[in-house]
C-alpha positions, 0 to 999 in steps of 0.5 A: 472374606472371613479367612482366616478367623480374626477372633481365633487369631487374636485369641491365640496371639493374646492368650498364648503370648501372655500365657507363655510370658507368665509361665516363664516368670512362674516358679513352680512347674505346676504353676507353669502348666496351669498357666499354659493350659489355661491359655490354650483352653481359652484359645481353643474355646474362642475358636470353637465358638466361632464354628459353633455360631456358624460365622466361620468354617473350621479351616478359617479357625485353624488358619487363625490359630496357626497364624496366632501360634506363629506370632506367639512363637516369634515373641518367645524367640525375641524374648530369648534373644533379648535375654541372650544379649542381656537386654532383659533379666534372665528370668523375671520373678513374680511377686506375691502381694503388694510388698513383694514377699 
């Protein structure tokens, strides 16, 4: 009944997709690595807590992660496709502060 873990899947979908999109907009490689690492750590922690609390088997969590990662990859590919056809800007730029400077 609990296969795959919904919490693990939604954590992977949310954190990895947002992390990947923010990393695309970041300027420096250190910022990109930090953003991706933070999203991966959050995804892993949420999945591991499901096993620790005893509400899921490790296979449930692994399946949730796989489904979430697949969704995040589909979103990234869609963003790349939209870039290629000129629907969105090539690389969004994060602004620093309310004035954009």
